[in-house]
VOGU-3710 file (C-alpha; in Angstrom, 3 decimals, decimal comma):
1> mldtaagvft> 33,489/18,120/77,368  30,304/19,601/77,935  29,920/23,355/78,781  27,433/24,090/81,430  26,183/26,732/83,615  27,993/25,279/86,314  31,381/24,654/84,368  32,505/22,378/82,144  32,297/18,591/82,774  35,766/16,943/82,385
11> ggtrlmadgt> 34,942/13,109/83,169  34,356/13,104/87,059  35,148/16,601/87,739  33,863/19,799/87,028  35,870/22,399/85,277  34,961/25,970/87,180  35,149/29,596/85,930  37,922/30,029/88,171  40,054/27,463/86,691  39,637/24,970/89,668
21> nepspvpava> 38,567/21,353/89,163  35,478/20,585/91,647  35,540/16,572/91,859  32,163/14,587/92,114  31,759/12,579/94,826  29,594/9,980/92,740  31,593/10,512/89,635  28,831/7,934/87,908  25,922/10,066/89,062  27,914/13,057/87,514
31> ragailtala> 28,501/11,636/84,307  25,208/9,939/83,920  23,796/13,272/84,595  26,046/14,972/82,010  24,838/12,430/79,563  21,255/13,420/80,134  22,045/17,248/79,844  23,899/16,467/76,173  20,789/14,596/75,041  18,728/17,467/76,472
41> easgrpltvs> 20,766/20,150/74,338  20,788/17,885/71,136  17,428/19,002/70,942  15,837/16,045/70,042  18,738/14,722/67,635  19,757/11,197/68,435  23,457/11,215/70,034  25,501/7,703/69,397  27,660/6,617/72,464  30,504/7,704/70,228
51> dlarqlglpk> 29,114/11,391/70,149  28,468/11,208/73,924  31,939/10,066/74,737  33,541/12,568/72,640  31,500/15,350/73,703  31,901/14,974/77,403  35,313/13,726/77,303  34,637/10,023/78,670  35,930/6,629/77,949  33,618/4,810/74,987
61> sstanlclal> 33,563/1,480/77,304  32,211/3,681/80,383  29,649/5,797/78,120  28,272/2,812/76,721  27,622/1,544/80,020  26,025/4,531/81,724  23,764/4,553/78,320  22,472/0,920/79,265  21,892/1,812/82,744  19,779/4,853/81,920
71> egerlisrve> 18,230/3,083/79,070  16,977/0,361/81,870  15,807/3,138/84,014  13,516/4,528/80,989  15,559/7,910/81,360  16,747/7,482/77,715  15,391/6,123/74,843  17,424/3,991/71,825  16,389/5,476/68,775  18,178/4,769/65,116
81> sgfqlgrrlv> 21,726/4,177/66,182  21,655/6,743/68,944  20,091/7,744/72,140  17,455/10,415/73,068  15,698/11,428/76,289  13,297/8,808/77,601  9,472/9,036/78,529  10,624/8,593/82,639  11,755/11,668/82,627  8,418/13,200/81,915
91> elggaylstm> 6,771/11,346/84,837  9,847/12,403/87,091  9,199/16,210/85,918  5,230/15,692/86,557  6,384/14,761/90,088  8,505/17,418/90,765  5,715/20,226/89,501  3,475/18,643/91,964  5,545/19,468/95,012  6,710/22,603/93,864
101> dqiqefyaac> 5,128/25,425/95,474  4,727/28,324/92,901  3,866/31,447/95,149  6,965/30,281/97,484  8,886/30,046/94,137  7,304/33,509/92,963  8,923/35,336/96,239  12,228/33,333/96,265  12,765/34,493/92,581  11,926/38,039/93,114
111> rrqpnisrqt> 14,101/38,291/95,708  17,025/36,936/93,689  16,482/39,691/91,447  18,854/43,140/92,005  16,132/45,461/91,001  13,259/43,720/91,140  14,007/43,071/94,909  13,563/46,320/95,653  10,385/47,018/93,682  6,507/45,659/94,242
121> arvavldgld> 5,971/42,277/92,218  2,281/40,504/91,985  1,226/37,652/90,392  -2,455/37,987/88,968  -4,998/35,648/87,117  -7,802/36,274/84,924  -11,590/36,290/85,908  -14,013/37,342/83,304  -12,841/40,977/82,684  -11,171/41,314/86,023
131> vlylarydgt> -7,632/40,207/87,267  -7,486/38,803/90,740  -4,050/39,336/92,585  -2,964/36,094/94,135  0,547/37,324/95,583  2,539/40,360/96,065  6,001/40,723/96,602  6,741/44,086/99,119  10,976/44,799/98,269  12,961/47,447/99,790
141> qplrltanig> 11,187/50,097/98,347  7,918/48,995/97,963  4,431/51,131/96,716  1,844/51,216/99,044  -0,640/52,442/96,489  -0,838/49,342/94,341  -3,241/46,073/94,735  -2,979/43,824/97,142  -3,367/39,943/97,956  -7,141/39,320/96,734
151> drfpahctat> -7,850/42,679/95,246  -9,812/42,812/91,714  -9,070/45,420/89,129  -10,666/46,144/85,889  -8,039/43,841/83,723  -7,827/46,373/80,710  -6,845/49,291/83,081  -3,684/46,882/84,494  -0,627/45,580/83,065  -1,200/42,249/84,267
161> gkallamldp> -4,839/42,050/82,971  -3,782/43,305/79,496  -0,816/40,379/79,334  -3,530/38,062/80,123  -6,430/39,565/77,491  -3,765/39,368/74,695  -3,474/35,711/75,358  -6,927/35,017/74,712  -8,362/33,569/71,157  -10,068/36,463/69,491
171> ralderlrgr> -13,168/34,715/70,014  -12,915/34,418/73,441  -12,033/38,315/73,954  -15,281/39,321/71,679  -17,463/37,053/74,297  -16,183/38,704/77,145  -16,344/42,301/75,671  -20,037/41,358/74,229  -22,264/44,463/74,473  -19,813/47,016/76,300
181> qrlvaltdrs> -19,798/50,141/74,485  -17,288/51,820/77,313  -14,934/50,192/79,636  -14,538/51,502/83,179  -11,971/54,452/83,804  -9,603/54,425/86,703  -7,532/57,196/85,914  -7,855/59,763/82,882  -5,271/57,717/81,057  -7,422/54,434/81,413
191> itdpaalrae> -8,491/53,039/77,758  -12,318/53,102/77,862  -12,916/52,263/74,166  -13,010/48,451/73,417  -11,834/49,056/70,169  -8,790/51,126/71,493  -8,025/48,497/73,905  -8,237/45,454/71,171  -5,287/47,966/69,438  -3,503/47,892/72,474
201> ldtvrergya> -3,566/44,146/72,830  -1,707/43,871/69,628  0,803/45,848/70,397  1,419/43,541/73,696  1,379/40,591/71,766  4,234/42,495/69,429  5,980/43,533/72,183  6,128/40,595/74,359  4,259/42,477/77,667  2,166/44,634/78,935
211> vddeettpgv> 2,125/48,186/80,358  -0,046/49,987/82,618  0,759/53,500/82,154  -0,363/55,054/84,823  -3,814/53,745/83,757  -4,412/52,154/87,365  -2,728/54,721/90,079  -1,431/58,454/88,804  2,305/58,467/88,820  2,755/54,921/88,945
221> tclalavagf> 3,829/52,564/85,897  3,601/48,835/85,629  5,023/46,203/83,626  3,828/42,863/82,921  4,235/39,115/81,483  2,063/36,358/80,929  3,183/32,960/81,824  1,339/29,685/80,531  -0,398/27,582/83,138  1,890/25,699/85,810
231> rtdsdpfals> 0,573/22,499/85,069  -1,095/21,636/81,718  -4,592/21,687/83,187  -3,917/24,946/85,075  -4,635/28,315/83,789  -2,391/31,102/82,703  -1,233/33,931/85,143  0,708/37,453/84,906  3,708/38,668/86,625  3,943/42,425/87,155
241> vtsvstaldd> 6,731/44,627/88,873  5,788/47,854/89,493  7,818/51,280/89,562  7,033/54,996/90,360  6,917/56,536/86,844  9,444/59,161/87,315  12,191/56,880/88,041  11,500/54,318/85,170  13,967/55,216/82,595  14,740/53,045/79,657
251> vlrakllael> 17,615/51,770/81,651  15,637/50,655/84,683  12,609/49,430/82,299  15,048/47,206/80,112  16,838/45,606/83,787  13,190/45,140/85,207  11,709/43,341/81,759  14,964/41,288/81,773  14,463/40,137/85,134  10,541/39,522/84,923
261> rdvasslsnp> 11,518/37,268/82,241  14,104/35,358/84,460  11,222/35,084/87,383  8,943/33,771/84,883  11,126/31,288/83,754  11,513/29,756/87,363  7,634/29,601/87,340  7,344/28,221/83,622  5,929/24,825/83,651  9,359/23,331/81,672
271> llvada> 7,205/20,536/80,061  5,404/22,801/77,978  6,751/24,482/75,037  7,214/28,120/75,109  6,210/30,056/72,070  9,390/31,815/70,621
//
């Protein structure tokens, strides 16, 4: 049997969390999908026909036939005595990526989150030492004091900017900061010393997310994550969520960060290997 997020696959049916069986309208397709999922979850370890049949609860003969069909379509490939995922899946994944509207997916992903859906969230890219905002989601309790689409802000003052600066190679960061003895301040909490900014970026890398602690707007705190480019030829971008500082206790912060990671996951390129 194969335990998936949607339920447990057993032959041509899927055992759901409530104990009911959901029959597949096309059992062969469902079984083929289960084989691909099993190979994906094997993390590169070849699985034999016997392994797959036992794991999925399928007859060995039909499993062998399905593997032959999948191999013929280059969806899986034979390795040693077993099978792995095939190169054709990369081609199909690339075709999917080329048709996906990332900005619309960002809005949809924000609406799905129980807490972010009530806040303000944004997408930004790095341009020199500025961040440029490409999208803004206004939830049921939006903040009207934050950046709008098309606005630019000093990257060192914003959570999105710090998340993206932290991704830069040290030499690239040095080049962008060359000749700057002092950085502009938007509030009295903004970082103005390049050395202090470098220390802050070290903290961002260690922590895994960036914080704008009232450095852009008094009374407003922003959390942000950097995401690798959606395509292999596109630049990284950052996702952020903004809250009134007095409302951002440890519980809400943890919830927003978890949901921000979920949004980031939905926008990440599944063909790129994420850093641990």
